[in-house]
PAKOLDO-584991 format. One record per residue (C-alpha): residue number from 1; x negated, y, z negated. Coordinates in nm, 3 decimals. Layout:
<recs>
NUM; X; Y; Z .
...
</recs>
This chain:
<recs>
1; 0.000; -0.002; 0.000 .
2; -0.124; 0.347; 0.088 .
3; -0.117; 0.657; -0.140 .
4; 0.007; 0.999; -0.043 .
5; -0.031; 1.327; -0.227 .
6; 0.264; 1.569; -0.218 .
7; 0.135; 1.912; -0.132 .
8; 0.453; 2.117; -0.166 .
9; 0.465; 2.459; -0.329 .
10; 0.087; 2.483; -0.380 .
11; -0.098; 2.809; -0.319 .
12; -0.232; 2.821; 0.034 .
13; -0.582; 2.909; -0.090 .
14; -0.592; 2.592; -0.303 .
15; -0.496; 2.344; -0.039 .
16; -0.833; 2.290; 0.127 .
17; -1.006; 2.199; -0.199 .
18; -0.712; 1.979; -0.295 .
19; -0.752; 1.786; 0.035 .
20; -1.124; 1.742; -0.019 .
21; -1.072; 1.600; -0.368 .
22; -0.787; 1.379; -0.259 .
23; -1.003; 1.238; 0.015 .
24; -1.292; 1.194; -0.223 .
25; -1.092; 0.987; -0.476 .
26; -0.922; 0.759; -0.234 .
27; -0.584; 0.905; -0.131 .
28; -0.478; 0.815; 0.219 .
29; -0.270; 1.115; 0.312 .
30; -0.121; 1.451; 0.208 .
31; 0.232; 1.571; 0.287 .
32; 0.328; 1.931; 0.348 .
33; 0.680; 2.070; 0.310 .
34; 0.844; 2.313; 0.545 .
35; 1.039; 2.628; 0.451 .
36; 1.051; 2.912; 0.694 .
37; 1.191; 3.155; 0.443 .
38; 1.398; 3.181; 0.123 .
39; 1.741; 3.327; 0.189 .
40; 1.857; 3.533; -0.108 .
41; 2.212; 3.407; -0.059 .
42; 2.289; 3.051; 0.064 .
43; 2.637; 2.944; 0.163 .
44; 2.584; 2.568; 0.106 .
45; 2.474; 2.370; -0.201 .
46; 2.135; 2.211; -0.220 .
47; 2.200; 1.838; -0.174 .
48; 1.935; 1.704; -0.406 .
49; 2.012; 1.865; -0.739 .
50; 2.308; 1.794; -0.973 .
51; 2.429; 2.150; -0.977 .
52; 2.357; 2.230; -0.606 .
53; 2.103; 2.498; -0.698 .
54; 1.756; 2.531; -0.550 .
55; 1.482; 2.412; -0.777 .
56; 1.216; 2.660; -0.678 .
57; 1.167; 3.035; -0.704 .
58; 1.185; 3.276; -0.403 .
59; 0.815; 3.339; -0.432 .
60; 0.714; 2.974; -0.444 .
61; 0.433; 2.927; -0.190 .
62; 0.545; 2.754; 0.123 .
63; 0.254; 2.779; 0.377 .
64; 0.337; 2.697; 0.736 .
65; 0.266; 2.319; 0.733 .
66; 0.100; 2.309; 1.075 .
67; -0.142; 2.582; 0.983 .
68; -0.209; 2.432; 0.646 .
69; -0.261; 2.086; 0.790 .
70; -0.501; 2.222; 1.050 .
71; -0.706; 2.401; 0.786 .
72; -0.723; 2.091; 0.566 .
73; -0.818; 1.868; 0.855 .
74; -1.107; 2.100; 0.933 .
75; -1.269; 2.044; 0.592 .
76; -1.210; 1.668; 0.567 .
77; -1.301; 1.362; 0.773 .
78; -1.073; 1.073; 0.686 .
79; -0.750; 1.169; 0.510 .
80; -0.430; 1.206; 0.711 .
81; -0.164; 1.481; 0.707 .
82; 0.209; 1.480; 0.778 .
83; 0.520; 1.699; 0.722 .
84; 0.780; 1.607; 0.466 .
85; 0.984; 1.722; 0.637 .
86; 0.961; 1.960; 0.929 .
87; 1.298; 2.127; 1.000 .
88; 1.291; 2.023; 1.359 .
89; 1.616; 2.170; 1.499 .
90; 1.501; 2.521; 1.399 .
91; 1.217; 2.485; 1.653 .
92; 1.172; 2.445; 2.026 .
93; 1.065; 2.085; 2.080 .
94; 0.810; 2.156; 2.363 .
95; 0.631; 2.423; 2.163 .
96; 0.635; 2.184; 1.864 .
97; 0.496; 1.904; 2.081 .
98; 0.220; 2.134; 2.206 .
99; 0.115; 2.219; 1.848 .
100; 0.122; 1.861; 1.739 .
101; -0.071; 1.727; 2.035 .
102; -0.349; 1.984; 1.982 .
103; -0.362; 1.915; 1.610 .
104; -0.380; 1.538; 1.669 .
105; -0.665; 1.571; 1.915 .
106; -0.868; 1.817; 1.703 .
107; -0.826; 1.613; 1.385 .
108; -0.912; 1.283; 1.543 .
109; -0.558; 1.142; 1.526 .
110; -0.503; 1.225; 1.159 .
111; -0.166; 1.398; 1.211 .
112; 0.186; 1.268; 1.188 .
113; 0.520; 1.453; 1.169 .
114; 0.808; 1.380; 0.943 .
115; 1.131; 1.541; 1.058 .
116; 1.461; 1.642; 0.901 .
117; 1.761; 1.857; 0.986 .
118; 1.778; 2.140; 0.722 .
119; 2.090; 2.197; 0.507 .
120; 2.077; 2.580; 0.495 .
121; 2.324; 2.756; 0.723 .
122; 2.131; 3.081; 0.698 .
123; 1.820; 2.916; 0.844 .
124; 2.012; 2.842; 1.165 .
125; 2.182; 3.180; 1.170 .
126; 1.865; 3.376; 1.119 .
127; 1.659; 3.177; 1.371 .
128; 1.939; 3.189; 1.624 .
129; 1.980; 2.808; 1.641 .
130; 2.296; 2.604; 1.628 .
131; 2.362; 2.410; 1.309 .
132; 2.656; 2.226; 1.458 .
133; 2.433; 2.047; 1.713 .
134; 2.135; 1.995; 1.485 .
135; 2.155; 1.618; 1.472 .
136; 2.189; 1.564; 1.846 .
137; 1.915; 1.817; 1.915 .
138; 1.687; 1.654; 1.663 .
139; 1.734; 1.319; 1.842 .
140; 1.633; 1.471; 2.176 .
141; 1.344; 1.664; 2.016 .
142; 1.200; 1.340; 1.870 .
143; 1.211; 1.179; 2.215 .
144; 1.030; 1.483; 2.364 .
145; 0.757; 1.481; 2.101 .
146; 0.705; 1.109; 2.138 .
147; 0.677; 1.146; 2.515 .
148; 0.416; 1.428; 2.501 .
149; 0.221; 1.258; 2.224 .
150; 0.259; 0.896; 2.349 .
151; -0.111; 0.816; 2.301 .
152; -0.216; 0.807; 2.667 .
153; -0.376; 1.150; 2.686 .
154; -0.228; 1.420; 2.905 .
155; 0.028; 1.288; 3.152 .
156; 0.336; 1.405; 3.335 .
157; 0.657; 1.395; 3.136 .
158; 1.009; 1.510; 3.198 .
159; 1.330; 1.510; 3.000 .
160; 1.694; 1.558; 3.095 .
161; 1.922; 1.565; 2.796 .
162; 2.235; 1.739; 2.687 .
163; 2.054; 2.009; 2.489 .
164; 1.699; 2.012; 2.637 .
165; 1.619; 1.975; 3.006 .
166; 1.295; 2.016; 3.195 .
167; 1.125; 1.877; 3.504 .
168; 0.784; 1.721; 3.519 .
169; 0.516; 1.898; 3.323 .
170; 0.188; 1.817; 3.152 .
171; 0.067; 1.925; 2.811 .
172; -0.308; 1.908; 2.750 .
173; -0.484; 1.819; 2.526 .
174; -0.279; 1.518; 2.423 .
175; -0.384; 1.242; 2.186 .
176; -0.525; 0.905; 2.290 .
177; -0.323; 0.743; 2.008 .
178; 0.054; 0.772; 1.961 .
179; 0.143; 1.034; 1.707 .
180; 0.376; 0.884; 1.441 .
181; 0.716; 1.038; 1.397 .
182; 0.884; 0.971; 1.061 .
183; 1.246; 1.054; 0.982 .
184; 1.370; 1.178; 0.639 .
185; 1.718; 1.145; 0.496 .
186; 1.934; 0.909; 0.292 .
187; 2.262; 0.963; 0.480 .
188; 2.391; 0.693; 0.714 .
189; 2.306; 0.927; 1.010 .
190; 1.957; 0.984; 0.876 .
191; 1.893; 0.609; 0.827 .
192; 2.026; 0.537; 1.173 .
193; 1.798; 0.804; 1.323 .
194; 1.498; 0.654; 1.151 .
195; 1.586; 0.301; 1.250 .
196; 1.649; 0.391; 1.619 .
197; 1.389; 0.658; 1.691 .
198; 1.135; 0.669; 1.406 .
199; 0.808; 0.506; 1.338 .
200; 0.894; 0.519; 0.971 .
201; 1.124; 0.665; 0.708 .
202; 1.061; 0.920; 0.426 .
203; 1.259; 0.915; 0.104 .
204; 1.342; 1.207; -0.127 .
205; 1.253; 1.177; -0.496 .
206; 1.473; 0.894; -0.605 .
207; 1.526; 0.600; -0.842 .
208; 1.432; 0.240; -0.744 .
209; 1.795; 0.137; -0.700 .
210; 1.863; 0.398; -0.436 .
211; 1.535; 0.312; -0.263 .
212; 1.627; -0.053; -0.254 .
213; 1.964; 0.021; -0.100 .
214; 1.811; 0.247; 0.165 .
215; 1.540; 0.002; 0.256 .
216; 1.795; -0.280; 0.285 .
217; 2.010; -0.069; 0.513 .
218; 1.713; 0.030; 0.719 .
219; 1.638; -0.337; 0.776 .
220; 1.996; -0.397; 0.892 .
221; 1.991; -0.102; 1.130 .
222; 1.653; -0.186; 1.278 .
223; 1.784; -0.536; 1.349 .
224; 2.091; -0.377; 1.509 .
225; 1.869; -0.165; 1.736 .
226; 1.640; -0.459; 1.821 .
227; 1.340; -0.308; 1.640 .
228; 1.289; -0.556; 1.361 .
229; 0.951; -0.672; 1.500 .
230; 0.808; -0.327; 1.550 .
231; 0.575; -0.165; 1.292 .
232; 0.768; 0.065; 1.060 .
233; 0.653; 0.273; 0.760 .
234; 0.843; 0.312; 0.436 .
235; 0.717; 0.627; 0.260 .
236; 0.877; 0.659; -0.080 .
237; 0.873; 0.912; -0.365 .
238; 0.994; 0.699; -0.657 .
239; 1.109; 0.834; -0.988 .
240; 1.121; 0.648; -1.319 .
241; 0.789; 0.466; -1.259 .
242; 0.632; 0.343; -1.583 .
243; 0.307; 0.171; -1.487 .
244; 0.094; 0.015; -1.219 .
245; 0.315; -0.296; -1.211 .
246; 0.610; -0.076; -1.102 .
247; 0.407; 0.046; -0.807 .
248; 0.321; -0.316; -0.718 .
249; 0.695; -0.395; -0.729 .
250; 0.752; -0.120; -0.471 .
251; 0.507; -0.292; -0.236 .
252; 0.705; -0.614; -0.268 .
253; 1.021; -0.414; -0.183 .
254; 0.866; -0.309; 0.141 .
255; 0.721; 0.034; 0.059 .
256; 0.408; 0.095; 0.264 .
257; 0.312; 0.434; 0.127 .
258; 0.388; 0.602; -0.207 .
259; 0.408; 0.981; -0.235 .
260; 0.319; 1.130; -0.575 .
261; 0.257; 1.456; -0.760 .
262; 0.015; 1.356; -1.035 .
263; 0.034; 1.696; -1.209 .
264; 0.405; 1.634; -1.276 .
265; 0.342; 1.280; -1.394 .
266; 0.090; 1.400; -1.651 .
267; 0.269; 1.712; -1.751 .
268; -0.004; 1.934; -1.621 .
269; 0.046; 2.305; -1.558 .
270; 0.162; 2.311; -1.198 .
271; 0.021; 2.655; -1.139 .
272; -0.330; 2.571; -1.269 .
273; -0.547; 2.461; -0.981 .
274; -0.805; 2.284; -1.203 .
275; -0.530; 2.100; -1.387 .
276; -0.393; 1.974; -1.057 .
277; -0.736; 1.851; -0.947 .
278; -0.791; 1.679; -1.284 .
279; -0.453; 1.508; -1.251 .
280; -0.542; 1.388; -0.903 .
281; -0.861; 1.240; -1.025 .
282; -0.696; 1.075; -1.328 .
283; -0.415; 0.921; -1.115 .
284; -0.680; 0.783; -0.881 .
285; -0.870; 0.625; -1.168 .
286; -0.557; 0.480; -1.332 .
287; -0.347; 0.377; -1.031 .
288; -0.494; 0.421; -0.683 .
289; -0.820; 0.243; -0.777 .
290; -0.685; 0.031; -1.057 .
291; -0.810; -0.323; -1.064 .
292; -0.562; -0.613; -1.070 .
</recs>
């Protein structure tokens, strides 16, 4: 099982050192969240809190994930980077594919993209995108990104969908290894999207029971789409974990990568850069590199 460090809401100036330490102590990857802006007033409840309120302050740092991933890749050699999750329907898929293909090439194929829809109506209104068609547009955007970043270098691609349509074009540079596209979401639609189009699935912070149910459903859906024999990543952010044995149980459940925030696990001051680094080193000693 691989280990991923959650890099959300960390000061942009601290991220490069965090990446270097994470690589040094054995983490496999770092995830970066996506938030274009913080609307003062939001007309929909946050889906992942009991009271529907956002759990972060307006000034919480949310660096652009592509820029942050590029900077971290430049100061590391092995560790991978991915978004969790990029709000794909807010963006043009060809421009997104261009950025991802360049990042993948320049990092030595250490980039992946996790995608989601966004739940905030104001994000769509203020970026002049259509919330009503976000699911269908995301499906088409995934296909476009996978065509551009198929792993065969620059080649001619075209796409003719309901929402995006273009004739033959070539984007260069393009990676010589297929760029993984992961899909987030616990809804039936999200699970179906992951099973049908994704190279893997990303969970939110959740208990083991909900993870088990989602993984079971993903297995059913992948069989339905004839993809049971294809490689598929299960990237989970479990809550309620007590010890190393619980992490081993996740591997038996089918989890291929665990995403953690060690500073929260150890009660460290989230705003203290040194405390974060100490927590990363401690988690590596106690869990990532723990002996059986």
